[in-house]
Every structure is written in structure tokens, then in C-alpha cells.
N, C-alpha and C positions, 0 to 999 in steps of 0.2 A: 432504754436499753443500755446495758452495761457493756463495757469494752471487753470484759472477760467471758461474756455469754457466748455459747457456741452459735455459729451461723447455721442457717437452714442447710440441711443436707442436700447435696447435689446428686440428682439421680443420674446414674451412668447409663447411657443408651447403648444397646448392642451395636457393634460396628456394621456399617452398611456394606453390602456386597458390591463387587465391581460393577455389576449391571445397574444397581441403584445409583452408585456414584456417577456413572457415565451417562445414563439416560434420564436422570432426574432433571427437573427444570433448573436453569441456571439462575442463581441468586446474584443480585447486584453486589459487586465487590468480592465475589467468591474466587477461589483459585482458578477454576475453569474459566470464568469470565475474564480474569486477568490474562490468562494464557491466550485466550481467543483474541483479546484486544491487542496483545503484543504481536501475535502472528499476523493479524490484520494490518498492523502498522508496518511490520517488516516486509511482508509479502505484497501487500497492496490490495486494494479492493478489486482491481482488475483481474488479478490472478485468482482471487477467491470466487469470482463470477464466471470463470472460464468454463466450468462444467455446464452451467446454464446456457452459455452462448453456444457451446458445441451441441447441446441437445436441441436448441432452437433451430440452428442452421443445418443440422444433420452431420453425421460423422465424416462423410466424404468431403463435403463443402467446407466444413469447419476445419478439418485437418489441412486441406489444401490452402485455405486462407492463412492458417497459423504458420505453416511452413513457408509459404511464399512471402508473407510479410516479414517473417524472421530473416529470410534471405535478403529481402530488400533493405531492411534496417541494418543488417550486417554490412552490406555493400555501402550504404550511406555513411556509416561510422568509419569504415576503412578509408573511404574517399575523403572524408573530413580530416582524418588523421594524416593522410598523405598531403593534403593541401596545407594543413597547419605546419607540418614538418618542412615542406618546401618553402613556405613563406616565413618560417621561423617566428610564427605567432602562435602562442598556445593559450590565447584567451578568445573565446567565441565572439564576444562583443568587438574586440579589436579586429578580428578577421572580417566580421560583417562590415565594420567601418572602412576597412581597406578596400573592399570590393563594392560596397553600395553607398559609401559616403556617410556624412553625418545624419542625413534623413533616414537612411537604412538603419543606422545605429539607434536612433530614437524610436523608430517603429519596432525594432527587435526588442528593445527594452520594454516598451509598452506591452508587446505580445507575451514576453516572459513574465511580466508582472501579472497580466491577466490569467496566464496559465497557473501561476502560483496561487493567485486568489481563488481560482476555480478548484484547485486541489484542496486548499484549506476549507473552502465552503463544502466540498464533498465530504471531507472528514468530519466537519461539524454536523452534517446531516447523519452520517453513519454513527457517530458516537453520542449524539444527543438523544 
């Protein structure tokens, strides 16, 4: 083959419709797959499974749990911020060590490590 010979002609395919682009199977490495992976990383797997959880528990029970746990966690974080401000400690581990001693600090570090390891393992399962 000569460097000056023409290459095989490329056949131009007609553009896909919006419906075909949206509902066709996702290819590995496609733009849609990349957008989905980015959204799953930013939003989190828990938020993406929220509709399934609500449909499994029912709309009334699901919304009650969602709202009540949201209020509970809001109270927890406000209380934590108030204690951090009153003790002038803005590090969670230092706050635990002040109230529970070195054993509490070690236990908290182990639990935080286990939680991070669990999150990493979950993401490995989701993305592999």
C-alpha cells in the first residue's frame, strides 16, 4: 500500500433520533455511561435507590421515615455544632477524645475506617 493511495471511504450513518439516543443500550465508555457514573458518584448510591425504597415501604411510611430521619439528623448536626463551638474544638476526633478518652478515640477511628472501607467496597461492587 502506497502512502498516497486513498483510504477506504467512510460510510456516513444518518443521525439517530432523540428516542434512539436516549433509550438505546448503554455502551461502555459512552457519554451516557460517563454521565451516569458521574451522577452516581456525586449523588451517591443511596439517593439513586431512594425510589426503590419508597416503593417497597409504601409512600406514607417511606415519606414519614424520610422526613423524621431528616429532622433527627438535622438536630444531631445542630447539637454537634453547638458542642463544638462551646468546647472550641472543631475536630470530631478531638471532641470524641475529650468526652470519651483515648479508648473512645481509638474506637471512633476504627469505626470511621470501617465505614470508609465499606463505602469503597460498595463503590467497587457498583462500578465493577
